[in-house]
C-alpha positions in Angstrom: 16.0 -13.1 36.9 19.2 -13.3 34.5 17.1 -14.2 31.6 14.9 -10.9 32.1 18.3 -9.4 33.2 19.9 -10.6 29.6 16.8 -9.8 27.6 16.8 -6.1 28.6 20.7 -5.6 28.1 20.4 -7.1 24.5 17.5 -5.2 23.6 18.2 -2.1 24.8 22.0 -2.1 23.2 20.4 -3.5 20.0 18.4 -0.7 20.4 20.7 1.8 19.8 21.9 0.6 16.3 18.0 0.0 15.5 17.5 3.6 16.1 17.9 6.0 13.0 19.3 3.3 10.8 22.6 3.0 12.7 23.2 0.4 10.9 23.8 1.8 7.4 26.6 3.6 9.3 28.3 1.0 11.3 28.0 -1.9 7.6 29.5 1.0 5.4 32.8 0.6 7.1 35.6 -1.1 6.2 35.2 -3.8 8.5 34.5 -7.6 8.5 30.4 -7.8 9.6 31.3 -10.5 12.0 33.3 -8.0 14.1 29.8 -5.6 14.7 28.1 -8.8 16.0 31.2 -10.2 17.8 32.0 -6.8 19.7 28.1 -6.9 20.3 29.0 -10.4 22.1 31.8 -9.8 23.8 30.2 -6.1 25.4 27.0 -7.9 26.4 29.3 -11.1 28.0 31.1 -8.5 30.0 28.1 -7.0 31.3 26.6 -10.2 32.5 30.3 -11.4 34.1 30.1 -7.9 36.1 26.5 -8.4 36.7 27.7 -12.2 38.2 30.4 -10.6 39.6 28.7 -8.1 42.3 26.3 -10.8 42.4 28.6 -13.2 44.2 30.3 -10.0 46.1 26.7 -9.4 47.5 26.1 -13.1 48.7 29.6 -12.6 50.7 29.0 -9.3 52.0 25.7 -11.0 53.0 26.9 -13.7 54.5 29.5 -11.4 56.8 27.1 -8.5 57.4 23.3 -10.8 58.8 24.8 -12.3 61.9 25.9 -8.8 63.2 22.2 -7.8 62.6 20.9 -10.9 63.4 23.3 -12.1 66.3 20.5 -15.5 65.8 22.0 -16.2 62.6 25.0 -18.2 62.9 26.7 -19.4 59.8 28.8 -22.8 59.6 32.1 -22.8 59.4 34.2 -22.5 57.2 32.2 -20.7 54.8 32.2 -22.5 51.3 34.2 -19.9 49.1 35.3 -22.1 46.5 31.7 -23.1 46.4 30.2 -19.6 46.0 32.7 -18.7 43.4 32.3 -22.2 41.4 28.1 -21.4 41.4 28.5 -18.0 40.2 30.5 -19.2 37.7 28.1 -21.8 36.4 25.4 -19.6 35.8 27.6 -17.0 34.3 28.6 -20.4 32.2 25.0 -21.5 31.2 24.0 -18.1 31.0 26.5 -18.1 27.5 23.7 -19.7 25.3 21.3 -17.3 26.3 23.2 -14.7 25.7 24.0 -15.9 21.8 20.0 -16.6 21.3 19.0 -13.6 22.5 21.8 -11.3 21.0 21.0 -12.6 17.8 17.2 -12.2 17.8 17.4 -8.5 19.0 20.3 -7.5 16.1 18.0 -9.6 13.9 14.2 -7.9 14.2 14.1 -4.0 14.7 11.1 -4.0 17.4 11.7 -4.2 20.6 9.2 -5.8 21.3 9.8 -8.7 19.6 13.2 -9.1 21.5 11.2 -8.6 24.5 8.6 -11.2 24.0 10.9 -14.0 22.8 13.2 -13.2 26.0 10.2 -13.7 28.5 8.9 -16.7 26.6 12.6 -18.1 27.4 11.7 -17.2 31.2 
């Protein structure tokens, strides 16, 4: 579901600037153009990082709660904390390329359907 999450967050974020030609007012400011694109990419990266952290915390909470809900369910000890966190970091790292491409597509073309269509085709 990560590719669809990235697609939606980039398309919705770019949709804010595409609506009512907000780009005209943004690009008229005395800042370099690349700073707007970089800020949007950093924001999308932060959202994806927060989602990845929530996923890792959810996995760890499920591992703590499930044995109490279903006593017949027993997990092997010790819990591989480092492996779980490492896999979460790998997911976030691998998502960066998709984030960069999808952010560029969403900011480049105005229609919401183009960004979502390319994001679904990537998936």
